[in-house]
C-alpha positions in Angstrom: 202.3 -190.4 141.5 201.5 -190.8 145.2 198.0 -192.2 145.9 197.3 -189.2 148.2 198.1 -186.8 145.3 195.7 -188.7 143.0 192.9 -188.5 145.6 193.6 -184.8 146.0 193.4 -184.3 142.2 190.1 -186.2 142.1 188.8 -184.0 144.9 189.8 -180.8 143.0 188.1 -182.1 139.9 185.0 -182.9 141.8 184.9 -179.3 143.3 185.4 -177.8 139.9 182.5 -179.8 138.5 180.3 -178.7 141.3 181.2 -175.0 140.7 180.4 -175.4 137.0 177.0 -177.1 137.8 176.1 -174.5 140.4 176.8 -171.6 138.0 174.5 -173.2 135.5 177.3 -173.6 132.9 177.2 -177.4 132.7 175.2 -177.3 129.5 177.4 -174.7 127.9 180.8 -176.3 128.7 181.8 -179.4 126.8 185.0 -181.1 127.8 186.7 -182.5 124.8 190.2 -183.8 124.4 192.5 -181.2 122.9 193.5 -183.1 119.8 193.2 -183.0 116.0 190.6 -185.1 114.5 191.7 -188.2 112.6 192.2 -187.8 108.9 189.9 -189.5 106.4 191.4 -192.8 105.4 190.3 -194.0 101.9 192.3 -197.2 102.3 190.2 -198.3 105.3 186.9 -197.0 103.9 187.3 -193.4 104.8 184.6 -190.9 104.4 186.3 -188.1 102.4 185.4 -186.8 98.9 187.4 -189.6 97.3 185.7 -192.5 99.1 184.6 -195.1 96.7 186.5 -193.4 93.9 190.0 -193.9 92.5 192.8 -191.6 93.4 194.7 -190.4 90.4 198.4 -190.0 91.1 200.6 -188.7 88.2 203.4 -191.0 87.5 206.6 -189.1 86.6 208.2 -190.0 83.4 211.8 -191.0 83.7 214.3 -188.8 81.9 217.0 -186.2 82.3 216.2 -183.3 84.5 215.8 -179.9 82.9 219.2 -178.2 82.3 220.1 -175.4 84.6 220.9 -172.0 83.3 224.7 -171.8 83.1 224.6 -168.1 82.3 223.4 -167.3 85.9 226.4 -169.0 87.5 229.6 -167.1 88.4 233.1 -168.4 87.9 233.4 -170.1 91.3 230.0 -171.9 90.8 231.1 -173.0 87.3 234.3 -174.5 88.7 232.3 -176.2 91.4 230.0 -177.7 88.8 233.0 -179.0 86.8 234.4 -180.6 90.0 231.0 -182.2 90.6 230.9 -183.6 87.1 234.5 -185.0 87.4 233.5 -186.7 90.7 230.4 -188.2 89.2 232.4 -189.4 86.2 234.9 -191.0 88.5 232.2 -192.7 90.4 230.5 -194.1 87.3 233.8 -195.3 85.9 234.5 -197.1 89.2 231.1 -198.7 89.1 231.6 -199.8 85.5 234.9 -201.5 86.4 233.3 -203.3 89.3 230.5 -204.6 87.1 232.9 -205.7 84.4 235.0 -207.6 87.1 231.9 -209.3 88.4 230.9 -210.3 84.9 234.3 -211.8 84.2 234.1 -213.8 87.4 230.8 -215.2 86.4 228.6 -213.6 89.0 225.4 -215.2 90.1 
């Protein structure tokens, strides 16, 4: 930005401040940045309701996902599910053969 433009902006701001003061609005107007406040940070000693306490996070138990309802699928969706299963089976068999080859070679 040109230094002349900066001086013009400073002058405009000064004039606006004078108008606000002359109108008696200086005490009513507070200029604050337009931004969200920072969130509470318990790691760095935040001040939220959990400060000083422990945060309980449920740990998911490993296992198979719940089965989906096959009765709701139409024929095309069932065929797609079969193709997905075949692709997954092929991928797993390929990984199994790679692992067996590595074991035979005496991997690290």
